[in-house]
BALOKOL-515209 format. One line per 10 residues: number of its first residue (from 1); their letters; for each residue x, y negated, z negated of N, C-alpha, C, O. Coordinates in nm, 2 decimals, decimal comma, always signed. Example, Ala and Ser with C-alpha at 12.3 -4.5 7.8 and 13.67 -1.06 7.14 Angstrom:
% residues 2
1> as> +1,32:+0,57:-0,78:+1,23:+0,45:-0,78:+1,32:+0,33:-0,78:+1,42:+0,33:-0,85 ~ +1,28:+0,22:-0,71:+1,37:+0,11:-0,71:+1,29:+0,00:-0,79:+1,34:-0,11:-0,80
END
This chain:
% residues 166
1> mitllmalia> +16,39:+5,53:+10,81:+16,34:+5,41:+10,88:+16,28:+5,31:+10,80:+16,32:+5,20:+10,80 ~ +16,18:+5,35:+10,72:+16,10:+5,31:+10,65:+16,15:+5,22:+10,55:+16,11:+5,11:+10,54 ~ +16,25:+5,27:+10,47:+16,35:+5,22:+10,37:+16,43:+5,11:+10,44:+16,46:+5,01:+10,37 ~ +16,48:+5,10:+10,56:+16,56:+5,02:+10,64:+16,43:+4,89:+10,66:+16,45:+4,77:+10,62 ~ +16,33:+4,93:+10,70:+16,26:+4,83:+10,70:+16,19:+4,75:+10,59:+16,15:+4,64:+10,60 ~ +16,18:+4,84:+10,46:+16,17:+4,78:+10,36:+16,29:+4,71:+10,28:+16,26:+4,63:+10,19 ~ +16,40:+4,72:+10,31:+16,51:+4,67:+10,27:+16,51:+4,51:+10,34:+16,53:+4,40:+10,28 ~ +16,49:+4,54:+10,47:+16,49:+4,41:+10,55:+16,37:+4,33:+10,50:+16,40:+4,22:+10,45 ~ +16,25:+4,35:+10,50:+16,17:+4,30:+10,41:+16,20:+4,23:+10,29:+16,18:+4,10:+10,28 ~ +16,24:+4,31:+10,20:+16,31:+4,24:+10,08:+16,41:+4,14:+10,08:+16,43:+4,06:+9,99
11> llisffcfyq> +16,49:+4,16:+10,20:+16,59:+4,05:+10,21:+16,53:+3,93:+10,24:+16,56:+3,83:+10,18 ~ +16,43:+3,94:+10,35:+16,37:+3,82:+10,41:+16,31:+3,77:+10,29:+16,34:+3,66:+10,25 ~ +16,23:+3,86:+10,20:+16,16:+3,75:+10,11:+16,24:+3,69:+9,98:+16,20:+3,60:+9,91 ~ +16,39:+3,78:+9,98:+16,47:+3,70:+9,90:+16,52:+3,56:+9,94:+16,54:+3,46:+9,87 ~ +16,55:+3,59:+10,10:+16,62:+3,44:+10,16:+16,49:+3,37:+10,14:+16,51:+3,30:+10,04 ~ +16,38:+3,36:+10,18:+16,28:+3,27:+10,17:+16,29:+3,24:+10,02:+16,32:+3,12:+10,00 ~ +16,27:+3,30:+9,92:+16,25:+3,24:+9,78:+16,38:+3,16:+9,77:+16,37:+3,04:+9,74 ~ +16,50:+3,22:+9,80:+16,61:+3,12:+9,76:+16,63:+3,00:+9,87:+16,67:+2,89:+9,82 ~ +16,59:+3,01:+9,99:+16,57:+2,88:+10,05:+16,46:+2,77:+9,99:+16,47:+2,65:+9,98 ~ +16,37:+2,83:+9,95:+16,24:+2,73:+9,86:+16,30:+2,67:+9,71:+16,27:+2,56:+9,66
21> vnqlrktkaa> +16,36:+2,75:+9,66:+16,42:+2,68:+9,54:+16,52:+2,62:+9,58:+16,53:+2,52:+9,51 ~ +16,62:+2,62:+9,67:+16,74:+2,52:+9,71:+16,66:+2,39:+9,72:+16,68:+2,30:+9,65 ~ +16,56:+2,40:+9,85:+16,48:+2,29:+9,88:+16,42:+2,23:+9,74:+16,42:+2,10:+9,72 ~ +16,37:+2,29:+9,67:+16,31:+2,22:+9,54:+16,41:+2,16:+9,46:+16,37:+2,05:+9,41 ~ +16,52:+2,20:+9,45:+16,63:+2,14:+9,40:+16,69:+2,02:+9,48:+16,73:+1,92:+9,41 ~ +16,70:+2,01:+9,58:+16,73:+1,92:+9,67:+16,63:+1,80:+9,66:+16,66:+1,69:+9,65 ~ +16,52:+1,83:+9,65:+16,40:+1,72:+9,64:+16,40:+1,63:+9,51:+16,39:+1,51:+9,50 ~ +16,41:+1,73:+9,41:+16,42:+1,69:+9,26:+16,56:+1,61:+9,27:+16,54:+1,50:+9,23 ~ +16,65:+1,63:+9,29:+16,76:+1,55:+9,30:+16,78:+1,40:+9,36:+16,85:+1,31:+9,32 ~ +16,69:+1,42:+9,48:+16,68:+1,30:+9,56:+16,57:+1,21:+9,48:+16,59:+1,09:+9,47
31> nteqdsfntr> +16,46:+1,28:+9,42:+16,38:+1,19:+9,36:+16,45:+1,12:+9,22:+16,41:+1,01:+9,18 ~ +16,55:+1,21:+9,14:+16,62:+1,16:+9,03:+16,71:+1,04:+9,08:+16,73:+0,95:+9,01 ~ +16,77:+1,05:+9,20:+16,85:+0,96:+9,25:+16,76:+0,81:+9,30:+16,79:+0,70:+9,28 ~ +16,68:+0,86:+9,36:+16,57:+0,72:+9,40:+16,52:+0,68:+9,27:+16,50:+0,55:+9,27 ~ +16,50:+0,72:+9,17:+16,45:+0,66:+9,07:+16,53:+0,60:+8,97:+16,49:+0,52:+8,89 ~ +16,69:+0,66:+8,97:+16,77:+0,58:+8,92:+16,83:+0,46:+8,98:+16,89:+0,37:+8,92 ~ +16,81:+0,44:+9,12:+16,81:+0,33:+9,23:+16,75:+0,24:+9,18:+16,80:+0,14:+9,14 ~ +16,60:+0,28:+9,18:+16,50:+0,17:+9,15:+16,53:+0,10:+9,02:+16,49:-0,01:+9,00 ~ +16,60:+0,15:+8,92:+16,61:+0,10:+8,79:+16,73:+0,01:+8,79:+16,74:-0,09:+8,72 ~ +16,81:+0,06:+8,86:+16,96:-0,02:+8,84:+16,98:-0,16:+8,85:+17,06:-0,23:+8,79
41> plqlqayerl> +16,88:-0,22:+8,96:+16,90:-0,35:+9,00:+16,81:-0,44:+8,84:+16,83:-0,55:+8,82 ~ +16,73:-0,38:+8,77:+16,64:-0,41:+8,67:+16,76:-0,43:+8,56:+16,79:-0,54:+8,52 ~ +16,82:-0,31:+8,53:+16,96:-0,30:+8,45:+17,03:-0,42:+8,46:+17,03:-0,50:+8,37 ~ +17,08:-0,43:+8,58:+17,19:-0,52:+8,63:+17,12:-0,67:+8,58:+17,19:-0,74:+8,51 ~ +16,99:-0,71:+8,63:+16,93:-0,82:+8,60:+16,94:-0,84:+8,47:+16,98:-0,95:+8,44 ~ +16,92:-0,75:+8,38:+16,90:-0,76:+8,23:+17,03:-0,80:+8,17:+17,05:-0,88:+8,08 ~ +17,12:-0,73:+8,23:+17,24:-0,77:+8,17:+17,31:-0,91:+8,19:+17,38:-0,98:+8,12 ~ +17,26:-0,94:+8,32:+17,31:-1,05:+8,38:+17,23:-1,17:+8,28:+17,28:-1,28:+8,26 ~ +17,12:-1,12:+8,24:+17,04:-1,27:+8,12:+17,10:-1,24:+7,98:+17,11:-1,33:+7,90 ~ +17,13:-1,12:+7,97:+17,20:-1,14:+7,83:+17,36:-1,23:+7,82:+17,40:-1,30:+7,73
51> vllaeriaip> +17,40:-1,20:+7,92:+17,55:-1,30:+7,95:+17,49:-1,45:+7,94:+17,56:-1,53:+7,89 ~ +17,38:-1,48:+7,98:+17,33:-1,63:+7,99:+17,29:-1,64:+7,83:+17,33:-1,74:+7,77 ~ +17,22:-1,56:+7,79:+17,17:-1,59:+7,68:+17,32:-1,60:+7,56:+17,33:-1,69:+7,47 ~ +17,39:-1,52:+7,57:+17,53:-1,54:+7,52:+17,60:-1,68:+7,53:+17,66:-1,73:+7,43 ~ +17,57:-1,73:+7,64:+17,65:-1,84:+7,66:+17,57:-1,96:+7,62:+17,63:-2,06:+7,59 ~ +17,40:-1,95:+7,61:+17,31:-2,06:+7,54:+17,33:-2,06:+7,40:+17,32:-2,16:+7,33 ~ +17,36:-1,92:+7,37:+17,34:-1,95:+7,18:+17,50:-1,97:+7,14:+17,54:-1,98:+7,03 ~ +17,58:-1,97:+7,22:+17,73:-2,00:+7,17:+17,74:-2,15:+7,12:+17,71:-2,24:+7,20 ~ +17,79:-2,17:+7,02:+17,76:-2,32:+6,94:+17,82:-2,40:+7,01:+17,77:-2,51:+7,00 ~ +17,93:-2,41:+7,08:+17,96:-2,52:+7,16:+17,87:-2,58:+7,26:+17,84:-2,69:+7,29
61> nlvsrvnqpg> +17,83:-2,46:+7,31:+17,71:-2,48:+7,45:+17,59:-2,53:+7,39:+17,54:-2,63:+7,43 ~ +17,53:-2,46:+7,26:+17,40:-2,50:+7,21:+17,40:-2,65:+7,14:+17,30:-2,72:+7,11 ~ +17,55:-2,68:+7,12:+17,55:-2,84:+7,03:+17,55:-2,93:+7,16:+17,50:-3,05:+7,15 ~ +17,59:-2,90:+7,27:+17,63:-3,00:+7,40:+17,48:-3,02:+7,44:+17,44:-3,12:+7,48 ~ +17,41:-2,89:+7,44:+17,28:-2,89:+7,50:+17,17:-2,95:+7,41:+17,09:-3,01:+7,47 ~ +17,16:-2,93:+7,30:+17,06:-2,99:+7,21:+17,09:-3,09:+7,12:+17,02:-3,11:+7,02 ~ +17,21:-3,16:+7,15:+17,26:-3,26:+7,08:+17,13:-3,39:+7,10:+17,07:-3,43:+7,20 ~ +17,11:-3,44:+6,96:+17,02:-3,57:+6,95:+17,09:-3,66:+6,83:+17,09:-3,62:+6,72 ~ +17,14:-3,75:+6,86:+17,23:-3,83:+6,75:+17,14:-3,91:+6,65:+17,18:-3,94:+6,54 ~ +17,02:-3,94:+6,68:+16,95:-3,99:+6,59:+16,89:-3,92:+6,48:+16,86:-3,98:+6,38
71> lsvremqlll> +16,88:-3,79:+6,49:+16,85:-3,68:+6,39:+16,95:-3,69:+6,26:+17,07:-3,73:+6,26 ~ +16,87:-3,65:+6,14:+16,95:-3,60:+6,04:+17,00:-3,47:+6,03:+16,97:-3,39:+6,12 ~ +17,08:-3,45:+5,93:+17,15:-3,30:+5,94:+17,05:-3,20:+5,93:+17,07:-3,10:+6,00 ~ +16,96:-3,19:+5,87:+16,84:-3,10:+5,83:+16,78:-3,10:+5,94:+16,74:-2,99:+5,97 ~ +16,74:-3,20:+6,03:+16,63:-3,20:+6,16:+16,75:-3,14:+6,26:+16,69:-3,08:+6,34 ~ +16,87:-3,14:+6,28:+16,94:-3,11:+6,37:+16,97:-2,97:+6,34:+16,98:-2,91:+6,44 ~ +16,99:-2,88:+6,22:+17,02:-2,76:+6,16:+16,87:-2,68:+6,25:+16,87:-2,59:+6,33 ~ +16,76:-2,76:+6,19:+16,64:-2,68:+6,21:+16,65:-2,66:+6,37:+16,62:-2,55:+6,40 ~ +16,68:-2,77:+6,48:+16,65:-2,77:+6,62:+16,78:-2,68:+6,66:+16,76:-2,62:+6,76 ~ +16,88:-2,66:+6,60:+16,99:-2,57:+6,65:+16,94:-2,43:+6,62:+16,97:-2,34:+6,69
81> lesirqeydy> +16,86:-2,40:+6,52:+16,82:-2,28:+6,45:+16,71:-2,22:+6,56:+16,71:-2,12:+6,63 ~ +16,63:-2,33:+6,56:+16,47:-2,29:+6,65:+16,54:-2,27:+6,80:+16,49:-2,18:+6,87 ~ +16,65:-2,34:+6,85:+16,69:-2,30:+6,99:+16,72:-2,18:+7,01:+16,68:-2,11:+7,10 ~ +16,81:-2,14:+6,89:+16,86:-1,99:+6,91:+16,75:-1,89:+6,91:+16,73:-1,80:+6,99 ~ +16,67:-1,94:+6,81:+16,54:-1,78:+6,79:+16,45:-1,82:+6,93:+16,39:-1,73:+6,99 ~ +16,45:-1,93:+6,98:+16,35:-1,92:+7,12:+16,44:-1,84:+7,22:+16,39:-1,76:+7,30 ~ +16,57:-1,87:+7,23:+16,65:-1,81:+7,36:+16,66:-1,66:+7,34:+16,66:-1,58:+7,44 ~ +16,65:-1,62:+7,21:+16,67:-1,48:+7,16:+16,54:-1,43:+7,19:+16,53:-1,33:+7,27 ~ +16,42:-1,50:+7,14:+16,32:-1,42:+7,16:+16,25:-1,42:+7,32:+16,16:-1,34:+7,36 ~ +16,30:-1,50:+7,37:+16,24:-1,52:+7,52:+16,31:-1,38:+7,63:+16,28:-1,33:+7,74
91> natqqiyvsp> +16,42:-1,37:+7,56:+16,51:-1,23:+7,61:+16,49:-1,11:+7,59:+16,54:-1,03:+7,66 ~ +16,42:-1,09:+7,48:+16,39:-0,98:+7,38:+16,35:-0,85:+7,48:+16,41:-0,75:+7,45 ~ +16,26:-0,85:+7,59:+16,25:-0,76:+7,63:+16,35:-0,71:+7,73:+16,33:-0,59:+7,77 ~ +16,45:-0,77:+7,77:+16,55:-0,72:+7,82:+16,64:-0,58:+7,72:+16,74:-0,51:+7,75 ~ +16,56:-0,58:+7,60:+16,66:-0,45:+7,56:+16,60:-0,33:+7,59:+16,63:-0,22:+7,55 ~ +16,47:-0,36:+7,68:+16,46:-0,22:+7,74:+16,54:-0,17:+7,87:+16,52:-0,06:+7,93 ~ +16,61:-0,26:+7,90:+16,69:-0,21:+8,01:+16,81:-0,23:+7,99:+16,87:-0,22:+8,09 ~ +16,90:-0,26:+7,87:+17,03:-0,27:+7,83:+17,04:-0,13:+7,72:+16,94:-0,07:+7,66 ~ +17,19:-0,10:+7,70:+17,22:-0,02:+7,63:+17,18:-0,08:+7,45:+17,16:-0,20:+7,43 ~ +17,18:+0,02:+7,35:+17,17:-0,03:+7,21:+17,28:-0,09:+7,17:+17,27:-0,20:+7,11
101> vaweaitnlk> +17,42:-0,05:+7,20:+17,52:-0,13:+7,18:+17,53:-0,30:+7,24:+17,57:-0,40:+7,17 ~ +17,49:-0,29:+7,37:+17,47:-0,43:+7,41:+17,35:-0,54:+7,37:+17,35:-0,66:+7,36 ~ +17,26:-0,46:+7,34:+17,14:-0,54:+7,24:+17,18:-0,56:+7,10:+17,16:-0,67:+7,04 ~ +17,24:-0,46:+7,03:+17,32:-0,51:+6,91:+17,42:-0,63:+6,91:+17,41:-0,74:+6,85 ~ +17,49:-0,60:+6,98:+17,60:-0,71:+7,01:+17,57:-0,87:+7,03:+17,63:-0,98:+6,99 ~ +17,44:-0,84:+7,10:+17,35:-1,01:+7,13:+17,33:-1,03:+6,98:+17,38:-1,12:+6,93 ~ +17,24:-0,93:+6,90:+17,16:-0,97:+6,79:+17,28:-1,02:+6,67:+17,26:-1,09:+6,57 ~ +17,38:-0,95:+6,69:+17,51:-1,00:+6,58:+17,53:-1,13:+6,61:+17,53:-1,22:+6,53 ~ +17,55:-1,16:+6,75:+17,60:-1,28:+6,78:+17,48:-1,41:+6,74:+17,52:-1,52:+6,71 ~ +17,36:-1,37:+6,76:+17,31:-1,47:+6,70:+17,29:-1,50:+6,55:+17,27:-1,61:+6,50
111> dqnmliinqv> +17,30:-1,37:+6,50:+17,27:-1,36:+6,36:+17,40:-1,47:+6,29:+17,38:-1,56:+6,20 ~ +17,53:-1,45:+6,34:+17,65:-1,48:+6,30:+17,64:-1,66:+6,33:+17,69:-1,74:+6,25 ~ +17,57:-1,69:+6,45:+17,58:-1,82:+6,47:+17,49:-1,89:+6,39:+17,53:-1,99:+6,34 ~ +17,39:-1,84:+6,38:+17,27:-1,92:+6,23:+17,31:-1,91:+6,10:+17,28:-1,99:+6,01 ~ +17,40:-1,80:+6,08:+17,50:-1,83:+5,95:+17,59:-1,94:+5,97:+17,58:-2,02:+5,88 ~ +17,66:-1,96:+6,05:+17,73:-2,07:+6,08:+17,69:-2,18:+6,05:+17,75:-2,26:+5,98 ~ +17,56:-2,20:+6,13:+17,49:-2,34:+6,12:+17,44:-2,37:+6,00:+17,43:-2,48:+5,96 ~ +17,39:-2,25:+5,93:+17,34:-2,28:+5,80:+17,44:-2,32:+5,68:+17,42:-2,40:+5,58 ~ +17,55:-2,24:+5,70:+17,68:-2,28:+5,59:+17,74:-2,42:+5,61:+17,78:-2,48:+5,51 ~ +17,75:-2,45:+5,74:+17,81:-2,59:+5,77:+17,71:-2,69:+5,74:+17,73:-2,79:+5,66
121> satlppeata> +17,59:-2,67:+5,80:+17,47:-2,77:+5,70:+17,48:-2,77:+5,55:+17,47:-2,88:+5,49 ~ +17,50:-2,67:+5,51:+17,49:-2,69:+5,34:+17,61:-2,76:+5,29:+17,61:-2,80:+5,17 ~ +17,71:-2,78:+5,37:+17,83:-2,83:+5,33:+17,86:-3,00:+5,32:+17,95:-3,07:+5,26 ~ +17,75:-3,03:+5,41:+17,69:-3,18:+5,44:+17,62:-3,24:+5,33:+17,54:-3,16:+5,27 ~ +17,63:-3,39:+5,27:+17,56:-3,46:+5,21:+17,42:-3,45:+5,33:+17,42:-3,42:+5,44 ~ +17,30:-3,49:+5,23:+17,15:-3,49:+5,29:+17,16:-3,64:+5,38:+17,08:-3,65:+5,47 ~ +17,24:-3,72:+5,36:+17,25:-3,85:+5,44:+17,35:-3,82:+5,56:+17,38:-3,92:+5,62 ~ +17,38:-3,73:+5,59:+17,46:-3,70:+5,70:+17,38:-3,67:+5,80:+17,27:-3,63:+5,77 ~ +17,42:-3,69:+5,94:+17,36:-3,73:+6,05:+17,37:-3,59:+6,13:+17,44:-3,49:+6,10 ~ +17,28:-3,59:+6,26:+17,29:-3,45:+6,35:+17,46:-3,46:+6,40:+17,53:-3,36:+6,39
131> tdlnrqlldf> +17,51:-3,61:+6,45:+17,65:-3,61:+6,50:+17,75:-3,56:+6,38:+17,86:-3,51:+6,43 ~ +17,74:-3,56:+6,25:+17,83:-3,52:+6,19:+17,83:-3,36:+6,16:+17,93:-3,28:+6,17 ~ +17,71:-3,32:+6,14:+17,66:-3,17:+6,20:+17,74:-3,12:+6,30:+17,81:-3,03:+6,26 ~ +17,74:-3,16:+6,42:+17,74:-3,14:+6,54:+17,95:-3,14:+6,58:+18,00:-3,07:+6,66 ~ +17,99:-3,23:+6,49:+18,14:-3,22:+6,45:+18,17:-3,10:+6,39:+18,23:-3,01:+6,45 ~ +18,13:-3,10:+6,27:+18,16:-3,00:+6,17:+18,17:-2,85:+6,22:+18,26:-2,77:+6,18 ~ +18,06:-2,82:+6,32:+18,03:-2,69:+6,37:+18,11:-2,69:+6,47:+18,15:-2,57:+6,50 ~ +18,18:-2,80:+6,56:+18,26:-2,77:+6,65:+18,42:-2,73:+6,60:+18,50:-2,64:+6,63 ~ +18,44:-2,84:+6,49:+18,54:-2,81:+6,42:+18,57:-2,66:+6,36:+18,67:-2,59:+6,37 ~ +18,44:-2,61:+6,29:+18,45:-2,50:+6,23:+18,47:-2,38:+6,34:+18,54:-2,28:+6,30
141> vitqkkgalh> +18,43:-2,37:+6,46:+18,43:-2,27:+6,54:+18,58:-2,27:+6,60:+18,63:-2,16:+6,64 ~ +18,65:-2,39:+6,61:+18,79:-2,39:+6,65:+18,87:-2,36:+6,57:+18,97:-2,30:+6,62 ~ +18,86:-2,40:+6,42:+18,95:-2,36:+6,31:+18,93:-2,22:+6,28:+19,04:-2,16:+6,26 ~ +18,82:-2,15:+6,28:+18,79:-2,02:+6,24:+18,81:-1,92:+6,32:+18,82:-1,81:+6,27 ~ +18,81:-1,94:+6,48:+18,81:-1,86:+6,55:+18,69:-1,80:+6,56:+18,70:-1,69:+6,61 ~ +18,57:-1,83:+6,51:+18,45:-1,75:+6,52:+18,40:-1,78:+6,66:+18,28:-1,78:+6,65 ~ +18,44:-1,80:+6,79:+18,40:-1,81:+6,90:+18,45:-1,68:+6,95:+18,41:-1,64:+7,06 ~ +18,53:-1,61:+6,87:+18,59:-1,48:+6,91:+18,46:-1,35:+6,92:+18,46:-1,27:+7,00 ~ +18,37:-1,36:+6,83:+18,25:-1,30:+6,85:+18,20:-1,29:+7,00:+18,16:-1,20:+7,07 ~ +18,20:-1,45:+7,00:+18,12:-1,46:+7,16:+18,19:-1,39:+7,26:+18,12:-1,32:+7,33
151> sivleainfe> +18,33:-1,40:+7,27:+18,40:-1,36:+7,38:+18,41:-1,17:+7,36:+18,43:-1,10:+7,47 ~ +18,41:-1,12:+7,26:+18,40:-0,98:+7,25:+18,25:-0,94:+7,30:+18,23:-0,83:+7,35 ~ +18,15:-1,04:+7,28:+18,00:-0,96:+7,30:+17,99:-0,98:+7,45:+17,90:-0,91:+7,50 ~ +18,05:-1,07:+7,53:+18,04:-1,10:+7,67:+18,13:-1,02:+7,72:+18,11:-1,00:+7,84 ~ +18,28:-0,92:+7,67:+18,31:-0,83:+7,71:+18,24:-0,69:+7,69:+18,25:-0,60:+7,77 ~ +18,16:-0,69:+7,60:+18,06:-0,56:+7,57:+17,99:-0,58:+7,68:+17,98:-0,48:+7,75 ~ +17,93:-0,67:+7,72:+17,78:-0,69:+7,80:+17,88:-0,66:+7,94:+17,86:-0,55:+7,99 ~ +17,96:-0,72:+7,98:+18,01:-0,68:+8,12:+18,11:-0,54:+8,12:+18,18:-0,53:+8,22 ~ +18,11:-0,47:+8,04:+18,16:-0,34:+8,03:+18,07:-0,25:+8,06:+18,10:-0,16:+8,14 ~ +17,90:-0,26:+7,98:+17,82:-0,19:+8,01:+17,74:-0,20:+8,15:+17,66:-0,12:+8,20
161> arkivk> +17,78:-0,33:+8,20:+17,70:-0,36:+8,34:+17,82:-0,27:+8,45:+17,79:-0,21:+8,55 ~ +17,94:-0,27:+8,40:+18,02:-0,21:+8,51:+17,98:-0,07:+8,51:+17,97:-0,02:+8,63 ~ +17,96:+0,01:+8,41:+17,90:+0,14:+8,41:+17,78:+0,15:+8,49:+17,77:+0,26:+8,56 ~ +17,70:+0,07:+8,49:+17,62:+0,09:+8,60:+17,62:+0,08:+8,74:+17,54:+0,13:+8,82 ~ +17,71:-0,01:+8,76:+17,77:-0,01:+8,90:+17,83:+0,08:+8,98:+17,84:+0,08:+9,10 ~ +17,88:+0,17:+8,88:+17,97:+0,27:+8,94:+17,84:+0,39:+8,98:+17,88:+0,50:+9,03
END
């Protein structure tokens, strides 16, 4: 009888321990799910900001937004480069919430566009105007298909954002 009582007590203790461990796991899983739920909107917002950044530093959009016909080629070059830097710096904190791949894609787009602006500017004579530079930049993007990186970056950002939504 005593062994049966001892076995019953051991069974109850085992059941109680199992129950407590199971409850602890459920609580931990709920907290983890809740924590990821709280960061998800921030991550999605960061990806939205990166899409906006990519659009704003795309050469055709940049040229139309900062166009000032009265400037020299050098002044326009500096204005375009500064605009890209400001946009990038303004959104630098978004890298906390996005994947390294997405942030690297944005950085590559920024670097490529700055390189294109510098290269096209270097081909123009010093007396050229901002309009000349803008026209050459748009022609370059169209003929060299350098806007392809812009499309690839947008696809990468959209892909990363879709992974968060699922």
